[in-house]
C-alpha positions, 0 to 999 in steps of 0.5 A: 723809818723803815727801810725798804729792805726790811719791809720786803724782809718782813713780807717774805717772813709773814708769807713764810711763816703762813705756808710753812705752819701750812705745810706743817699741817700738810706733812703731819698728815702725809707722815699719818697716811705714810703710817697706814701705808707702812703699818699696811702695806709694809715695803714690799711688791704693792708699795714698790707697784703703788710708789711708781704708779703715784709718781708718774702724775706727780712726776708730769705736774711738775713737767707740765705745771709747778716746774714750767707753766707756774713759774713761768706764769708768776713772773709775767702775771705780777708784770701785768699787775704791777705795770697794766691792770688787774682786770688785764691779769686777771684776763691772761689768767683765765687764757692761761686756765683754759690753755692747761685744761685742754692739754692736759686732758689730752696728756691724761687720755694718752697716758691712761692708753700709752701705761704699759710702755710708760711702766716698763719705762721708769721700773724696767725690772718690775717686768721680771715679776708679771704680777708686779708689773700688771699692777703697777700698769693698773694703778697708773692707768687708775691715778693717771687723771690726777694729773688734770686736777692736781696740775690746774690746782698748781696754777690756782696756786700761782694766781693766788701767791702773786695776790699774796695769798698763801694759806688756801693752796698750801692746804690743799694737800691736806685733802689728799692726804685725808682722803687716802687715810680714809680710802685705806680705811673704808676700802681695802677690804673691797678689793682683791688687792687692797692697795687700789683703795689708795688710788681711789683716795689719790683721785678723790683728792685730785677733785677736791683739792681742785674744787677747794680753790675757787671760794678763795680766788673769788675772795681775791677778785678773780673769775676764770672763765674760759678764754681762747685767745691763745694768741694773747701776748702775754700767753705767748711770753709764758710759751717762751719761758716754759719751753726752757723750764719744761726742758729744766724740770725734765732734766730734774725729773730724768734724774729721779727716773734714774734712782727709780730704774736703778733701784727697782733692779736692787733688791726689792723693797729699795723704792719703798726704802728711797721714798720713806727716807725722802719723805722725811727729808721733805719735812723740813724742806716742805715746811720752811723751803719751799715755804720760804721759795714759794713766800719769796717768789712773788717779791722776787717777780715785783723787784725784778719787775721794777729793776729794782736789783739792789733790793732783789740781791737783798732778799735772795741773801735774806731768803738764803739765811733764813732757809740754811738757819733752819735747814743746818740744824734739821741737818744735824738732828736728822742724822744723828736720830735717823734711826729712832725717827724713822721706827716711830714714823713707820716701824709697825705692822708689816714694816719692821726693824730691818725695814728701819735700819735700811731706811735710815740708811738712805735718810742720812745720805739724802740729809747731808744734801737737805742744804742743797735741795733747799737753797735750790729752791730759792735761787732758782726762783730769782732767775725765774723772777728775771725771766730766765729759764734757760740758766737752770737748764744749763746747770741741771744739765750738768747736775743730771750728768753728775747724778747718773755718774755718782749713781753708777759708781755707788749703786752696788757698793752702798745699794739703794744708800748710794742712790741717796747720796748721789742726788746729794752730790749732784744737788751740791753742785747744782747749787754752788753753780747757780749761786756763782752765775747768778753772782756775776749777773747781779753782783755779789750778793753774798755778802759779810752778813750772810757768811756770819749768819751761816757760821753763827748758825753750824755752831749753834748746831753744833752746840744742839747736836751734842745736847742731843747726844747726851739727852739720847745717852742718858735715855737710851734708845731701844729699837725694840722697845714698845712704842711709847718708848720710842716714841717719848726718846724722840720726843725729849731728844728732840725737844731738847734740841729745839730748845738749844738751838733756839738758846743758843742762836739767841746768845750768838746774836742771830738775826734769822730767830729774831725775825721769825720771833718777830713776824708779826711786826 
């Protein structure tokens, strides 16, 4: 007989596979996008301006949608599905969609008007270069309405995920990346500043991402209609959960702001080096870590709504084991192959060998924090499922203070690499504190099987690292070699590493790889 624990773990694995594969497609197109951007625009004035401008609506998306409303919405929506009816849950979704649309429209207008001051606050160092500052302001105004469309996409994602539909929301970023890539090739010659073509692509992508959600909502029986019943008790509950979640998301984003501000004070290109390195780290983070967090939140919410805390503890532990099974070997590979990875992905056109080395330095220090970045998503989701949005805020404040102090200490001796290391250290403090507090609330949930699993994974990753080193030494790396030679080096070393890690895990009796291989069972 299959236990509840096994059934829920299977659901998480299956959902994680769906989200992970969809996200992998998105990431591949994202890297193609970044390769196009790096090739045409390099790492300099224009790209610094674009990345800062694009970060602003993305920041607000995380504050108003993914970072607050969505995480507050899913547990309440799931509670209505479990304890009331689907009709009442859909009514709640319609009200939330209406309210968010109004808020986002006001935010978009305000952002366009206040762009000069927003850019000054985010990148004060840009004011010393008038052309750079003016371009950033213009790009910010052009892309600010993106917040309206992408935040509504995030809410649709919450609705679909709660109903156990994961593919469409995870694939939505593919549309954005395709629009940005196409806009560069089709429109760059029509603008005095070719980088403006990317801004047009961003807006087109936002509109199309939202449009593609509605057919899938209709398929699962959800038709969102304007509903102004803002005094609905479910909305009131979401608002109570959302306020501390907004503050918590704000604290996290302030940390990103600090890095952007400090990077803008460092030599030109620092913002871009950090951006490109972060994009590489986001591959394992997005393809599996965020996939597991996304897949697990509906399960966490259902278990919490039913007050089945033993099953909740088991699902949290299993989700963390899955994440570490991927992120530990990914960390080893990123550290060893950091220069080849950056070289193959970005070294072309204006992005030269020196840019590769400087970006690889940032990648090294981001990689050491990958395990923490990944685990935070799952543990915070457990708090949200318990409808506790206050505790993650308190810990986020502590993490922010650690980041500020470490950034100030490390940025001058290590420059942009110091900012990446500070982020990793702060994230480690964050996850350790969250795990300790969650264990006090639920009871010990990281049992012997968890630590045995992590030990096996570390050992297998160590064997993998040695094999990558041996394969790399035999092949020989040449930063100045032809692209085909560099690509072959990277493909072979990664393939060797994956094969050795998988074989080692199976020999050591790893249950995680067996669970992943049995995903259809």
